[in-house]
A tleap script that builds the chain and sets N, CA, C and O, in Angstrom:
source leaprc.protein.ff14SB
mol = sequence {
  NMET LYS TRP ASN THR SER ILE GLU GLN THR
  LEU ILE ASP GLY HIE HIE HIE VAL ALA GLY
  ASP SER THR ILE ALA GLU ALA ARG ALA ARG
  ALA ALA LYS SER ARG THR HIE SER LEU LEU
  ASP VAL VAL ALA LEU SER ASP ARG PRO PHE
  LEU GLY GLN CYS TRP VAL LEU SER ALA ASP
  GLU LEU HIE ARG TYR PHE GLY SER LYS THR
  PRO PRO LYS LYS ALA ILE ASP ALA GLY ALA
  GLU ALA PHE LEU LYS LYS LEU GLU ASP GLU
  GLN PHE VAL ALA ILE ILE ALA TYR THR LYS
  HIE LEU PRO ILE ALA VAL LEU PHE ALA GLY
  LYS PRO PRO CGLY
}
set mol.1.N position { -156.634 39.787 -28.710 }
set mol.1.CA position { -156.939 40.252 -30.053 }
set mol.1.C position { -155.666 40.199 -30.890 }
set mol.1.O position { -154.570 40.477 -30.402 }
set mol.2.N position { -155.831 39.848 -32.125 }
set mol.2.CA position { -154.710 39.851 -33.053 }
set mol.2.C position { -154.297 41.293 -33.323 }
set mol.2.O position { -155.154 42.150 -33.537 }
set mol.3.N position { -153.009 41.568 -33.315 }
set mol.3.CA position { -152.454 42.901 -33.558 }
set mol.3.C position { -152.859 43.402 -34.933 }
set mol.3.O position { -152.820 42.651 -35.908 }
set mol.4.N position { -153.253 44.687 -35.015 }
set mol.4.CA position { -153.617 45.286 -36.297 }
set mol.4.C position { -153.039 46.693 -36.404 }
set mol.4.O position { -153.746 47.660 -36.121 }
set mol.5.N position { -151.835 46.831 -36.785 }
set mol.5.CA position { -151.086 48.061 -37.091 }
set mol.5.C position { -150.822 48.996 -35.920 }
set mol.5.O position { -149.781 49.654 -35.909 }
set mol.6.N position { -151.711 49.089 -34.930 }
set mol.6.CA position { -151.488 49.957 -33.765 }
set mol.6.C position { -152.366 49.482 -32.611 }
set mol.6.O position { -153.314 48.722 -32.809 }
set mol.7.N position { -152.041 49.934 -31.420 }
set mol.7.CA position { -152.862 49.566 -30.263 }
set mol.7.C position { -154.265 50.147 -30.406 }
set mol.7.O position { -155.244 49.509 -30.018 }
set mol.8.N position { -154.365 51.347 -30.957 }
set mol.8.CA position { -155.676 51.976 -31.136 }
set mol.8.C position { -156.549 51.168 -32.092 }
set mol.8.O position { -157.723 50.927 -31.812 }
set mol.9.N position { -155.976 50.751 -33.220 }
set mol.9.CA position { -156.735 49.970 -34.200 }
set mol.9.C position { -157.098 48.598 -33.643 }
set mol.9.O position { -158.180 48.077 -33.914 }
set mol.10.N position { -156.192 48.018 -32.865 }
set mol.10.CA position { -156.475 46.721 -32.259 }
set mol.10.C position { -157.630 46.833 -31.267 }
set mol.10.O position { -158.462 45.929 -31.185 }
set mol.11.N position { -157.692 47.942 -30.506 }
set mol.11.CA position { -158.813 48.170 -29.596 }
set mol.11.C position { -160.123 48.315 -30.376 }
set mol.11.O position { -161.145 47.757 -29.977 }
set mol.12.N position { -160.096 49.050 -31.471 }
set mol.12.CA position { -161.288 49.212 -32.313 }
set mol.12.C position { -161.742 47.848 -32.838 }
set mol.12.O position { -162.934 47.540 -32.830 }
set mol.13.N position { -160.792 47.039 -33.290 }
set mol.13.CA position { -161.128 45.689 -33.755 }
set mol.13.C position { -161.778 44.877 -32.632 }
set mol.13.O position { -162.735 44.139 -32.866 }
set mol.14.N position { -161.255 45.018 -31.417 }
set mol.14.CA position { -161.815 44.323 -30.271 }
set mol.14.C position { -163.241 44.759 -29.988 }
set mol.14.O position { -164.101 43.934 -29.683 }
set mol.15.N position { -163.491 46.069 -30.089 }
set mol.15.CA position { -164.855 46.576 -29.896 }
set mol.15.C position { -165.807 45.947 -30.905 }
set mol.15.O position { -166.897 45.500 -30.547 }
set mol.16.N position { -165.393 45.915 -32.160 }
set mol.16.CA position { -166.248 45.332 -33.206 }
set mol.16.C position { -166.468 43.835 -32.976 }
set mol.16.O position { -167.560 43.316 -33.208 }
set mol.17.N position { -165.431 43.158 -32.522 }
set mol.17.CA position { -165.546 41.724 -32.255 }
set mol.17.C position { -166.573 41.465 -31.146 }
set mol.17.O position { -167.419 40.579 -31.266 }
set mol.18.N position { -166.488 42.246 -30.072 }
set mol.18.CA position { -167.413 42.063 -28.945 }
set mol.18.C position { -168.836 42.475 -29.326 }
set mol.18.O position { -169.799 41.831 -28.911 }
set mol.19.N position { -168.970 43.538 -30.110 }
set mol.19.CA position { -170.299 44.025 -30.493 }
set mol.19.C position { -171.005 43.071 -31.440 }
set mol.19.O position { -172.235 43.036 -31.473 }
set mol.20.N position { -170.255 42.302 -32.204 }
set mol.20.CA position { -170.867 41.357 -33.147 }
set mol.20.C position { -171.617 42.079 -34.240 }
set mol.20.O position { -171.075 42.975 -34.887 }
set mol.21.N position { -172.862 41.693 -34.448 }
set mol.21.CA position { -173.673 42.290 -35.509 }
set mol.21.C position { -174.258 43.644 -35.117 }
set mol.21.O position { -174.789 44.352 -35.972 }
set mol.22.N position { -174.171 44.012 -33.852 }
set mol.22.CA position { -174.692 45.298 -33.389 }
set mol.22.C position { -173.659 46.397 -33.613 }
set mol.22.O position { -172.478 46.125 -33.826 }
set mol.23.N position { -174.120 47.626 -33.563 }
set mol.23.CA position { -173.154 48.723 -33.549 }
set mol.23.C position { -172.520 48.746 -32.167 }
set mol.23.O position { -173.063 48.173 -31.222 }
set mol.24.N position { -171.383 49.401 -32.046 }
set mol.24.CA position { -170.716 49.501 -30.754 }
set mol.24.C position { -171.619 50.229 -29.757 }
set mol.24.O position { -171.693 49.844 -28.590 }
set mol.25.N position { -172.297 51.269 -30.210 }
set mol.25.CA position { -173.201 52.020 -29.328 }
set mol.25.C position { -174.332 51.123 -28.823 }
set mol.25.O position { -174.673 51.167 -27.641 }
set mol.26.N position { -174.914 50.314 -29.701 }
set mol.26.CA position { -175.988 49.405 -29.293 }
set mol.26.C position { -175.473 48.371 -28.287 }
set mol.26.O position { -176.136 48.077 -27.292 }
set mol.27.N position { -174.307 47.833 -28.555 }
set mol.27.CA position { -173.736 46.824 -27.654 }
set mol.27.C position { -173.416 47.435 -26.292 }
set mol.27.O position { -173.639 46.796 -25.263 }
set mol.28.N position { -172.897 48.666 -26.273 }
set mol.28.CA position { -172.628 49.330 -24.993 }
set mol.28.C position { -173.924 49.585 -24.224 }
set mol.28.O position { -173.967 49.399 -23.008 }
set mol.29.N position { -174.966 50.004 -24.913 }
set mol.29.CA position { -176.253 50.262 -24.258 }
set mol.29.C position { -176.822 48.970 -23.683 }
set mol.29.O position { -177.335 48.959 -22.564 }
set mol.30.N position { -176.732 47.897 -24.436 }
set mol.30.CA position { -177.233 46.600 -23.974 }
set mol.30.C position { -176.430 46.126 -22.752 }
set mol.30.O position { -177.003 45.607 -21.793 }
set mol.31.N position { -175.118 46.306 -22.792 }
set mol.31.CA position { -174.265 45.905 -21.663 }
set mol.31.C position { -174.573 46.741 -20.423 }
set mol.31.O position { -174.579 46.219 -19.308 }
set mol.32.N position { -174.825 48.019 -20.610 }
set mol.32.CA position { -175.135 48.891 -19.472 }
set mol.32.C position { -176.431 48.464 -18.796 }
set mol.32.O position { -176.521 48.464 -17.568 }
set mol.33.N position { -177.433 48.101 -19.591 }
set mol.33.CA position { -178.719 47.666 -19.034 }
set mol.33.C position { -178.579 46.359 -18.255 }
set mol.33.O position { -179.201 46.180 -17.208 }
set mol.34.N position { -177.761 45.455 -18.776 }
set mol.34.CA position { -177.609 44.156 -18.128 }
set mol.34.C position { -176.470 44.141 -17.109 }
set mol.34.O position { -176.238 43.134 -16.440 }
set mol.35.N position { -175.769 45.258 -17.000 }
set mol.35.CA position { -174.650 45.417 -16.062 }
set mol.35.C position { -173.537 44.408 -16.310 }
set mol.35.O position { -172.848 43.995 -15.377 }
set mol.36.N position { -173.363 44.014 -17.557 }
set mol.36.CA position { -172.238 43.163 -17.903 }
set mol.36.C position { -171.079 44.072 -18.299 }
set mol.36.O position { -171.288 45.212 -18.713 }
set mol.37.N position { -169.888 43.574 -18.173 }
set mol.37.CA position { -168.712 44.375 -18.477 }
set mol.37.C position { -167.846 43.615 -19.473 }
set mol.37.O position { -167.765 42.387 -19.449 }
set mol.38.N position { -167.203 44.379 -20.348 }
set mol.38.CA position { -166.383 43.759 -21.375 }
set mol.38.C position { -165.401 44.788 -21.915 }
set mol.38.O position { -165.242 45.875 -21.360 }
set mol.39.N position { -164.761 44.425 -22.987 }
set mol.39.CA position { -163.836 45.330 -23.663 }
set mol.39.C position { -164.532 46.613 -24.092 }
set mol.39.O position { -163.872 47.632 -24.296 }
set mol.40.N position { -165.837 46.581 -24.230 }
set mol.40.CA position { -166.580 47.783 -24.607 }
set mol.40.C position { -166.478 48.876 -23.542 }
set mol.40.O position { -166.722 50.046 -23.837 }
set mol.41.N position { -166.118 48.507 -22.299 }
set mol.41.CA position { -165.936 49.499 -21.235 }
set mol.41.C position { -164.705 50.367 -21.472 }
set mol.41.O position { -164.601 51.463 -20.921 }
set mol.42.N position { -163.784 49.887 -22.279 }
set mol.42.CA position { -162.542 50.615 -22.531 }
set mol.42.C position { -162.789 51.647 -23.628 }
set mol.42.O position { -163.039 51.300 -24.782 }
set mol.43.N position { -162.715 52.910 -23.249 }
set mol.43.CA position { -162.953 53.974 -24.230 }
set mol.43.C position { -161.736 54.856 -24.439 }
set mol.43.O position { -161.715 55.671 -25.361 }
set mol.44.N position { -160.706 54.703 -23.584 }
set mol.44.CA position { -159.505 55.528 -23.726 }
set mol.44.C position { -158.277 54.709 -23.344 }
set mol.44.O position { -158.332 53.855 -22.460 }
set mol.45.N position { -157.182 54.983 -24.020 }
set mol.45.CA position { -155.907 54.339 -23.726 }
set mol.45.C position { -155.037 55.313 -22.944 }
set mol.45.O position { -155.123 56.526 -23.141 }
set mol.46.N position { -154.203 54.785 -22.060 }
set mol.46.CA position { -153.354 55.620 -21.223 }
set mol.46.C position { -151.996 54.961 -21.027 }
set mol.46.O position { -151.874 53.737 -21.094 }
set mol.47.N position { -150.983 55.774 -20.786 }
set mol.47.CA position { -149.660 55.212 -20.516 }
set mol.47.C position { -149.437 54.978 -19.022 }
set mol.47.O position { -148.354 54.563 -18.610 }
set mol.48.N position { -150.461 55.244 -18.215 }
set mol.48.CA position { -150.409 54.997 -16.773 }
set mol.48.C position { -151.731 54.383 -16.322 }
set mol.48.O position { -152.750 54.519 -16.998 }
set mol.49.N position { -151.707 53.703 -15.169 }
set mol.49.CA position { -152.953 53.094 -14.691 }
set mol.49.C position { -153.912 54.130 -14.115 }
set mol.49.O position { -153.705 54.622 -13.006 }
set mol.50.N position { -154.951 54.459 -14.862 }
set mol.50.CA position { -156.016 55.348 -14.417 }
set mol.50.C position { -157.307 54.553 -14.373 }
set mol.50.O position { -157.543 53.696 -15.224 }
set mol.51.N position { -158.137 54.834 -13.389 }
set mol.51.CA position { -159.423 54.143 -13.306 }
set mol.51.C position { -160.275 54.489 -14.517 }
set mol.51.O position { -160.386 55.652 -14.903 }
set mol.52.N position { -160.876 53.463 -15.109 }
set mol.52.CA position { -161.757 53.658 -16.245 }
set mol.52.C position { -161.052 53.807 -17.580 }
set mol.52.O position { -161.711 53.930 -18.613 }
set mol.53.N position { -159.724 53.799 -17.579 }
set mol.53.CA position { -158.981 53.868 -18.836 }
set mol.53.C position { -158.145 52.606 -18.973 }
set mol.53.O position { -157.925 51.882 -18.001 }
set mol.54.N position { -157.686 52.354 -20.178 }
set mol.54.CA position { -156.889 51.167 -20.442 }
set mol.54.C position { -155.409 51.533 -20.419 }
set mol.54.O position { -154.926 52.297 -21.254 }
set mol.55.N position { -154.713 50.977 -19.454 }
set mol.55.CA position { -153.290 51.214 -19.264 }
set mol.55.C position { -152.521 50.314 -20.226 }
set mol.55.O position { -152.590 49.089 -20.132 }
set mol.56.N position { -151.790 50.930 -21.148 }
set mol.56.CA position { -150.958 50.184 -22.097 }
set mol.56.C position { -149.567 50.085 -21.492 }
set mol.56.O position { -148.889 51.100 -21.330 }
set mol.57.N position { -149.139 48.887 -21.159 }
set mol.57.CA position { -147.847 48.720 -20.517 }
set mol.57.C position { -146.716 49.151 -21.444 }
set mol.57.O position { -146.695 48.811 -22.627 }
set mol.58.N position { -145.778 49.908 -20.879 }
set mol.58.CA position { -144.594 50.347 -21.622 }
set mol.58.C position { -143.611 49.180 -21.725 }
set mol.58.O position { -143.803 48.140 -21.096 }
set mol.59.N position { -142.569 49.360 -22.514 }
set mol.59.CA position { -141.543 48.327 -22.653 }
set mol.59.C position { -140.904 48.017 -21.292 }
set mol.59.O position { -140.667 46.853 -20.969 }
set mol.60.N position { -140.626 49.058 -20.496 }
set mol.60.CA position { -140.041 48.833 -19.169 }
set mol.60.C position { -140.998 48.071 -18.254 }
set mol.60.O position { -140.570 47.204 -17.492 }
set mol.61.N position { -142.294 48.394 -18.328 }
set mol.61.CA position { -143.278 47.676 -17.508 }
set mol.61.C position { -143.429 46.234 -17.972 }
set mol.61.O position { -143.561 45.327 -17.150 }
set mol.62.N position { -143.410 46.019 -19.277 }
set mol.62.CA position { -143.457 44.651 -19.797 }
set mol.62.C position { -142.273 43.850 -19.252 }
set mol.62.O position { -142.424 42.696 -18.851 }
set mol.63.N position { -141.096 44.475 -19.241 }
set mol.63.CA position { -139.898 43.804 -18.731 }
set mol.63.C position { -140.047 43.493 -17.240 }
set mol.63.O position { -139.709 42.397 -16.793 }
set mol.64.N position { -140.551 44.454 -16.483 }
set mol.64.CA position { -140.716 44.274 -15.033 }
set mol.64.C position { -141.699 43.143 -14.725 }
set mol.64.O position { -141.439 42.325 -13.842 }
set mol.65.N position { -142.810 43.088 -15.432 }
set mol.65.CA position { -143.853 42.115 -15.101 }
set mol.65.C position { -143.762 40.792 -15.857 }
set mol.65.O position { -144.240 39.768 -15.370 }
set mol.66.N position { -143.149 40.803 -17.050 }
set mol.66.CA position { -143.147 39.598 -17.882 }
set mol.66.C position { -141.753 39.184 -18.354 }
set mol.66.O position { -141.619 38.270 -19.168 }
set mol.67.N position { -140.706 39.861 -17.841 }
set mol.67.CA position { -139.336 39.420 -18.074 }
set mol.67.C position { -138.690 39.846 -19.374 }
set mol.67.O position { -137.558 39.446 -19.647 }
set mol.68.N position { -139.369 40.646 -20.191 }
set mol.68.CA position { -138.808 41.087 -21.466 }
set mol.68.C position { -139.529 42.344 -21.930 }
set mol.68.O position { -140.715 42.527 -21.658 }
set mol.69.N position { -138.811 43.199 -22.626 }
set mol.69.CA position { -139.444 44.393 -23.203 }
set mol.69.C position { -140.332 44.022 -24.388 }
set mol.69.O position { -141.195 44.799 -24.798 }
set mol.70.N position { -140.111 42.843 -24.924 }
set mol.70.CA position { -140.929 42.319 -26.022 }
set mol.70.C position { -141.312 40.867 -25.707 }
set mol.70.O position { -140.856 39.941 -26.379 }
set mol.71.N position { -142.156 40.675 -24.678 }
set mol.71.CA position { -142.447 39.306 -24.237 }
set mol.71.C position { -143.275 38.519 -25.253 }
set mol.71.O position { -144.182 39.059 -25.886 }
set mol.72.N position { -142.950 37.239 -25.396 }
set mol.72.CA position { -143.774 36.381 -26.247 }
set mol.72.C position { -145.098 36.065 -25.541 }
set mol.72.O position { -145.231 36.250 -24.332 }
set mol.73.N position { -146.051 35.594 -26.304 }
set mol.73.CA position { -147.373 35.264 -25.762 }
set mol.73.C position { -147.269 34.253 -24.622 }
set mol.73.O position { -148.027 34.339 -23.656 }
set mol.74.N position { -146.346 33.299 -24.717 }
set mol.74.CA position { -146.189 32.298 -23.668 }
set mol.74.C position { -145.849 32.944 -22.329 }
set mol.74.O position { -146.374 32.533 -21.294 }
set mol.75.N position { -144.976 33.950 -22.339 }
set mol.75.CA position { -144.590 34.631 -21.098 }
set mol.75.C position { -145.769 35.397 -20.518 }
set mol.75.O position { -145.955 35.428 -19.301 }
set mol.76.N position { -146.559 36.010 -21.378 }
set mol.76.CA position { -147.736 36.747 -20.906 }
set mol.76.C position { -148.769 35.773 -20.347 }
set mol.76.O position { -149.332 36.010 -19.278 }
set mol.77.N position { -149.015 34.691 -21.056 }
set mol.77.CA position { -149.961 33.688 -20.566 }
set mol.77.C position { -149.529 33.148 -19.206 }
set mol.77.O position { -150.368 32.926 -18.332 }
set mol.78.N position { -148.228 32.935 -19.023 }
set mol.78.CA position { -147.721 32.377 -17.770 }
set mol.78.C position { -147.858 33.349 -16.603 }
set mol.78.O position { -148.084 32.920 -15.471 }
set mol.79.N position { -147.725 34.651 -16.858 }
set mol.79.CA position { -147.746 35.620 -15.767 }
set mol.79.C position { -148.982 36.473 -15.663 }
set mol.79.O position { -149.098 37.269 -14.732 }
set mol.80.N position { -149.913 36.335 -16.590 }
set mol.80.CA position { -151.075 37.227 -16.645 }
set mol.80.C position { -151.959 37.108 -15.410 }
set mol.80.O position { -152.387 38.127 -14.868 }
set mol.81.N position { -152.240 35.913 -14.958 }
set mol.81.CA position { -153.160 35.745 -13.829 }
set mol.81.C position { -152.644 36.471 -12.584 }
set mol.81.O position { -153.403 37.182 -11.925 }
set mol.82.N position { -151.367 36.298 -12.258 }
set mol.82.CA position { -150.794 36.958 -11.082 }
set mol.82.C position { -150.788 38.473 -11.266 }
set mol.82.O position { -151.080 39.215 -10.328 }
set mol.83.N position { -150.460 38.930 -12.464 }
set mol.83.CA position { -150.442 40.374 -12.723 }
set mol.83.C position { -151.843 40.969 -12.592 }
set mol.83.O position { -152.012 42.018 -11.971 }
set mol.84.N position { -152.837 40.317 -13.165 }
set mol.84.CA position { -154.202 40.840 -13.165 }
set mol.84.C position { -154.795 40.902 -11.759 }
set mol.84.O position { -155.661 41.736 -11.495 }
set mol.85.N position { -154.346 40.041 -10.861 }
set mol.85.CA position { -154.830 40.084 -9.476 }
set mol.85.C position { -154.441 41.392 -8.793 }
set mol.85.O position { -155.081 41.786 -7.818 }
set mol.86.N position { -153.414 42.067 -9.281 }
set mol.86.CA position { -152.942 43.313 -8.684 }
set mol.86.C position { -153.789 44.522 -9.097 }
set mol.86.O position { -153.701 45.582 -8.478 }
set mol.87.N position { -154.601 44.363 -10.132 }
set mol.87.CA position { -155.397 45.489 -10.611 }
set mol.87.C position { -156.512 45.822 -9.628 }
set mol.87.O position { -157.022 44.950 -8.925 }
set mol.88.N position { -156.877 47.093 -9.593 }
set mol.88.CA position { -157.996 47.554 -8.780 }
set mol.88.C position { -159.270 47.495 -9.621 }
set mol.88.O position { -159.213 47.354 -10.843 }
set mol.89.N position { -160.423 47.604 -8.949 }
set mol.89.CA position { -161.687 47.683 -9.674 }
set mol.89.C position { -161.628 48.850 -10.658 }
set mol.89.O position { -161.074 49.906 -10.355 }
set mol.90.N position { -162.200 48.645 -11.825 }
set mol.90.CA position { -162.259 49.632 -12.905 }
set mol.90.C position { -160.904 49.938 -13.528 }
set mol.90.O position { -160.753 50.958 -14.201 }
set mol.91.N position { -159.916 49.072 -13.316 }
set mol.91.CA position { -158.643 49.209 -14.023 }
set mol.91.C position { -158.614 48.200 -15.156 }
set mol.91.O position { -158.975 47.036 -14.986 }
set mol.92.N position { -158.177 48.671 -16.311 }
set mol.92.CA position { -158.050 47.823 -17.488 }
set mol.92.C position { -156.622 47.939 -17.989 }
set mol.92.O position { -155.973 48.967 -17.796 }
set mol.93.N position { -156.134 46.896 -18.628 }
set mol.93.CA position { -154.758 46.871 -19.090 }
set mol.93.C position { -154.690 46.255 -20.486 }
set mol.93.O position { -155.475 45.377 -20.842 }
set mol.94.N position { -153.729 46.743 -21.256 }
set mol.94.CA position { -153.419 46.169 -22.567 }
set mol.94.C position { -151.979 45.688 -22.512 }
set mol.94.O position { -151.062 46.468 -22.257 }
set mol.95.N position { -151.791 44.410 -22.751 }
set mol.95.CA position { -150.461 43.802 -22.702 }
set mol.95.C position { -150.148 43.286 -24.104 }
set mol.95.O position { -150.833 42.400 -24.615 }
set mol.96.N position { -149.121 43.842 -24.712 }
set mol.96.CA position { -148.775 43.480 -26.087 }
set mol.96.C position { -147.823 42.287 -26.092 }
set mol.96.O position { -146.809 42.282 -25.393 }
set mol.97.N position { -148.167 41.273 -26.895 }
set mol.97.CA position { -147.325 40.090 -27.071 }
set mol.97.C position { -146.546 40.224 -28.378 }
set mol.97.O position { -147.024 40.821 -29.343 }
set mol.98.N position { -145.353 39.666 -28.392 }
set mol.98.CA position { -144.441 39.818 -29.531 }
set mol.98.C position { -143.928 38.469 -30.027 }
set mol.98.O position { -143.887 37.485 -29.288 }
set mol.99.N position { -143.546 38.455 -31.280 }
set mol.99.CA position { -142.774 37.381 -31.888 }
set mol.99.C position { -141.659 38.048 -32.671 }
set mol.99.O position { -141.907 38.891 -33.534 }
set mol.100.N position { -140.424 37.664 -32.362 }
set mol.100.CA position { -139.248 38.252 -33.024 }
set mol.100.C position { -139.298 39.782 -32.961 }
set mol.100.O position { -139.025 40.463 -33.949 }
set mol.101.N position { -139.646 40.305 -31.794 }
set mol.101.CA position { -139.683 41.745 -31.504 }
set mol.101.C position { -140.752 42.518 -32.273 }
set mol.101.O position { -140.722 43.748 -32.296 }
set mol.102.N position { -141.689 41.821 -32.897 }
set mol.102.CA position { -142.802 42.470 -33.593 }
set mol.102.C position { -144.097 42.140 -32.865 }
set mol.102.O position { -144.311 40.992 -32.478 }
set mol.103.N position { -144.972 43.141 -32.672 }
set mol.103.CA position { -146.232 42.866 -31.987 }
set mol.103.C position { -147.116 41.938 -32.810 }
set mol.103.O position { -147.244 42.082 -34.026 }
set mol.104.N position { -147.730 40.965 -32.099 }
set mol.104.CA position { -148.604 40.016 -32.794 }
set mol.104.C position { -150.005 39.954 -32.199 }
set mol.104.O position { -150.960 39.575 -32.878 }
set mol.105.N position { -150.123 40.331 -30.917 }
set mol.105.CA position { -151.424 40.229 -30.247 }
set mol.105.C position { -151.461 41.154 -29.045 }
set mol.105.O position { -150.426 41.603 -28.554 }
set mol.106.N position { -152.670 41.431 -28.581 }
set mol.106.CA position { -152.856 42.245 -27.387 }
set mol.106.C position { -153.835 41.536 -26.465 }
set mol.106.O position { -154.919 41.129 -26.883 }
set mol.107.N position { -153.438 41.394 -25.203 }
set mol.107.CA position { -154.349 40.903 -24.187 }
set mol.107.C position { -154.991 42.125 -23.551 }
set mol.107.O position { -154.310 42.921 -22.905 }
set mol.108.N position { -156.286 42.278 -23.730 }
set mol.108.CA position { -157.056 43.318 -23.052 }
set mol.108.C position { -157.725 42.637 -21.875 }
set mol.108.O position { -158.448 41.657 -22.051 }
set mol.109.N position { -157.489 43.147 -20.673 }
set mol.109.CA position { -158.085 42.546 -19.487 }
set mol.109.C position { -158.308 43.621 -18.437 }
set mol.109.O position { -157.806 44.738 -18.563 }
set mol.110.N position { -159.054 43.280 -17.413 }
set mol.110.CA position { -159.256 44.234 -16.346 }
set mol.110.C position { -160.275 43.771 -15.342 }
set mol.110.O position { -160.808 42.663 -15.408 }
set mol.111.N position { -160.529 44.677 -14.395 }
set mol.111.CA position { -161.521 44.402 -13.361 }
set mol.111.C position { -162.644 45.421 -13.501 }
set mol.111.O position { -162.418 46.625 -13.386 }
set mol.112.N position { -163.842 44.937 -13.747 }
set mol.112.CA position { -164.979 45.846 -13.846 }
set mol.112.C position { -165.299 46.460 -12.490 }
set mol.112.O position { -164.752 46.035 -11.472 }
set mol.113.N position { -166.168 47.443 -12.466 }
set mol.113.CA position { -166.544 48.049 -11.180 }
set mol.113.C position { -167.060 46.988 -10.212 }
set mol.113.O position { -167.800 46.083 -10.598 }
set mol.114.N position { -166.652 47.119 -8.935 }
set mol.114.CA position { -167.018 46.154 -7.895 }
set mol.114.C position { -168.455 46.139 -7.650 }
set mol.114.O position { -168.929 45.381 -6.804 }
savepdb mol mol.pdb
quit
């Protein structure tokens, strides 16, 4: 998702994008019935990996996993697959990408319930 002023607002934008013409509540209900999983499963942000919440990587974690406290999108794209394999079921993550030390995008990803 393209960055929009804060991680919270970017998540809201992502919900609207996934819901399309439906309300977020309608899209969540439809997903629950069909047992599909998406960004709509993310309802809370966290600074640590908790099941069912979206873990927003800190600057130190970004550095540990992607080589920089402000990694560019290319670095995230290069390392995302290996990083995501480490997640447990029902773990979601938000990885912020930067250009010239300014946030430009967020990768929301995770593993739905097994």
